[in-house]
Backbone as numpy.savetxt, mean C-alpha at the origin, in Angstrom:
# Nx Ny Nz CAx CAy CAz Cx Cy Cz
-5.39 7.71 15.43 -6.25 7.06 14.47 -6.54 5.65 14.99
-7.79 5.27 14.94 -8.21 3.98 15.49 -7.97 2.83 14.52
-7.69 1.68 15.09 -7.60 0.46 14.27 -8.97 0.15 13.69
-8.96 -0.42 12.48 -10.20 -0.81 11.83 -10.64 -2.19 12.30
-11.94 -2.44 12.21 -12.47 -3.75 12.57 -12.21 -4.72 11.42
-12.34 -6.00 11.71 -12.17 -7.03 10.67 -13.12 -6.78 9.50
-14.35 -6.43 9.82 -15.36 -6.18 8.78 -14.98 -4.97 7.92
-14.51 -3.91 8.55 -14.10 -2.71 7.80 -12.92 -3.02 6.87
-11.98 -3.79 7.36 -10.81 -4.15 6.55 -11.23 -5.03 5.38
-12.00 -6.05 5.64 -12.45 -6.96 4.58 -13.23 -6.22 3.51
-14.12 -5.36 3.93 -14.94 -4.59 2.99 -14.07 -3.67 2.13
-13.13 -3.00 2.74 -12.26 -2.08 2.00 -11.36 -2.83 1.03
-10.87 -3.99 1.42 -9.98 -4.76 0.54 -10.70 -5.28 -0.69
-12.00 -5.49 -0.59 -12.78 -5.91 -1.75 -12.73 -4.86 -2.85
-12.61 -3.60 -2.47 -12.56 -2.50 -3.43 -11.15 -2.17 -3.91
-10.14 -2.82 -3.33 -8.75 -2.56 -3.68 -8.19 -3.80 -4.38
-8.18 -3.77 -5.68 -7.80 -4.92 -6.51 -6.40 -5.43 -6.17
-6.34 -6.69 -5.75 -5.06 -7.34 -5.52 -4.44 -7.12 -4.15
-4.98 -6.22 -3.35 -4.45 -6.00 -2.01 -4.93 -7.12 -1.10
-4.02 -7.60 -0.24 -4.34 -8.69 0.67 -3.90 -8.34 2.08
-4.60 -8.91 3.01 -4.20 -8.75 4.40 -3.19 -9.82 4.76
-2.13 -9.40 5.42 -1.10 -10.31 5.95 -0.90 -9.92 7.41
-1.64 -10.54 8.31 -1.55 -10.19 9.72 -2.04 -8.79 9.97
-1.18 -7.96 10.48 -1.53 -6.58 10.81 -1.12 -5.60 9.72
-0.99 -6.10 8.49 -0.57 -5.27 7.35 -1.44 -5.61 6.14
-1.42 -4.70 5.17 -1.98 -5.01 3.86 -0.85 -4.88 2.86
-0.91 -5.69 1.79 0.17 -5.65 0.82 -0.30 -6.03 -0.57
0.49 -5.60 -1.53 0.24 -5.93 -2.93 1.56 -5.91 -3.68
1.71 -6.82 -4.63 2.86 -6.82 -5.52 2.40 -6.37 -6.90
3.02 -5.33 -7.39 2.72 -4.77 -8.71 3.75 -5.30 -9.69
3.31 -5.70 -10.87 4.21 -6.18 -11.91 4.22 -5.13 -13.02
5.42 -4.61 -13.27 5.60 -3.58 -14.29 6.39 -4.15 -15.47
6.65 -3.33 -16.48 7.33 -3.83 -17.67 8.80 -4.12 -17.46
9.46 -3.29 -16.66 10.90 -3.43 -16.49 11.35 -2.66 -15.25
12.65 -2.65 -15.02 13.20 -1.99 -13.83 12.97 -0.48 -13.84
13.11 0.14 -14.99 12.92 1.59 -15.08 11.48 1.96 -14.73
10.52 1.19 -15.24 9.12 1.45 -14.90 8.87 1.22 -13.40
9.52 0.21 -12.85 9.39 -0.04 -11.41 9.88 1.15 -10.60
11.01 1.68 -10.98 11.57 2.82 -10.25 10.70 4.07 -10.41
10.15 4.27 -11.59 9.25 5.39 -11.80 8.01 5.28 -10.91
7.47 4.07 -10.82 6.32 3.82 -9.97 6.66 4.07 -8.50
7.82 3.59 -8.07 8.24 3.79 -6.68 8.38 5.28 -6.38
8.88 6.06 -7.32 8.99 7.51 -7.10 7.61 8.14 -6.93
6.61 7.69 -7.69 5.25 8.19 -7.51 4.73 7.83 -6.12
4.98 6.59 -5.71 4.54 6.15 -4.39 5.23 6.98 -3.30
6.50 7.30 -3.50 7.23 8.11 -2.51 6.59 9.49 -2.35
6.21 10.10 -3.45 5.57 11.43 -3.38 4.22 11.34 -2.68
3.43 10.35 -3.03 2.12 10.17 -2.38 2.29 9.92 -0.88
3.28 9.13 -0.54 3.54 8.79 0.86 3.95 10.02 1.66
4.78 10.85 1.07 5.20 12.08 1.74 4.01 13.00 1.97
3.15 13.13 0.94 1.97 13.99 1.08 1.03 13.48 2.17
0.95 12.17 2.31 0.07 11.57 3.32 0.76 11.44 4.68
2.06 11.71 4.74 2.86 11.51 5.94 2.66 10.09 6.48
2.72 9.14 5.54 2.51 7.73 5.87 3.38 6.92 4.92
4.34 6.20 5.43 5.37 5.61 4.60 5.34 4.08 4.60
5.15 3.50 3.41 5.09 2.04 3.30 6.47 1.39 3.29
6.47 0.09 3.48 7.66 -0.70 3.19 7.59 -1.05 1.71
8.70 -0.90 1.01 8.73 -1.13 -0.44 9.89 -2.08 -0.75
9.57 -3.12 -1.52 10.58 -4.07 -1.98 10.55 -4.07 -3.51
11.71 -3.82 -4.11 11.81 -3.76 -5.57 12.60 -4.98 -6.04
12.01 -5.74 -6.95 12.67 -6.89 -7.57 12.49 -6.77 -9.07
13.41 -6.12 -9.74 13.43 -5.85 -11.17 12.11 -5.26 -11.64
11.15 -6.08 -12.10 9.89 -5.52 -12.60 8.75 -5.71 -11.60
9.06 -6.10 -10.38 8.04 -6.30 -9.35 8.30 -5.36 -8.18
7.22 -4.71 -7.75 7.30 -3.81 -6.60 6.26 -4.25 -5.59
6.72 -4.65 -4.41 5.81 -5.04 -3.33 5.69 -3.89 -2.35
4.44 -3.54 -2.05 4.15 -2.45 -1.12 3.43 -3.04 0.08
3.89 -2.72 1.28 3.28 -3.17 2.52 2.92 -1.96 3.36
1.67 -1.93 3.82 1.19 -0.81 4.62 0.67 -1.28 5.97
1.01 -0.53 6.99 0.51 -0.74 8.34 0.76 0.54 9.12
-0.11 0.84 10.05 0.10 2.01 10.90 0.78 1.51 12.17
2.10 1.54 12.15 2.89 0.96 13.24 2.58 1.61 14.59
2.31 2.92 14.58 2.03 3.61 15.85 0.73 3.13 16.49
-0.16 2.56 15.68 -1.44 2.04 16.19 -1.41 0.52 16.34
-0.40 -0.12 15.77 -0.28 -1.56 15.90 -1.15 -2.36 14.95
-1.47 -1.76 13.79 -2.29 -2.50 12.83 -2.77 -1.64 11.69
-3.91 -2.01 11.14 -4.44 -1.39 9.93 -5.45 -0.30 10.29
-5.21 0.89 9.74 -6.11 2.02 9.96 -6.56 2.57 8.61
-7.39 3.58 8.67 -7.87 4.24 7.46 -6.70 4.83 6.66
-5.63 5.23 7.33 -4.46 5.76 6.62 -3.90 4.75 5.62
-3.88 3.49 6.02 -3.36 2.44 5.15 -4.25 2.24 3.93
-5.53 2.17 4.15 -6.47 1.95 3.05 -6.52 3.15 2.13
-6.44 4.33 2.69 -6.45 5.55 1.88 -5.21 5.62 0.99
-4.04 5.34 1.55 -2.82 5.38 0.74 -2.83 4.27 -0.29
-3.35 3.10 0.04 -3.47 2.02 -0.95 -4.31 2.48 -2.14
-5.40 3.17 -1.87 -6.25 3.69 -2.93 -5.53 4.71 -3.80
-4.74 5.57 -3.19 -3.97 6.56 -3.94 -2.89 5.89 -4.80
-2.28 4.85 -4.26 -1.26 4.11 -5.01 -1.91 3.46 -6.24
-3.10 2.92 -6.07 -3.81 2.31 -7.21 -4.04 3.34 -8.30
-4.43 4.55 -7.92 -4.68 5.62 -8.90 -3.38 6.00 -9.62
-2.26 5.94 -8.92 -0.97 6.34 -9.50 -0.49 5.38 -10.57
-0.95 4.14 -10.51 -0.52 3.13 -11.47 -1.21 3.38 -12.79
């Protein structure tokens, strides 16, 4: 899978509320009601990630869940990252 251009990444991020580029990754922090809701959300993300065979870095801080996506095998951001970000948005 090919790396996306700067223009492709910028355009896609405009459609993904709250997602930001951090170097060669995209990330977003989700704020939920409590720890139980955070864990439920993470379980949804885990299922989506398995189906996509693309696994994010996830940091859980009580009611905050930070998701970071990058296609490490390609060395940056690909369509896989943007596609999974979109699926994660739908899961929320």
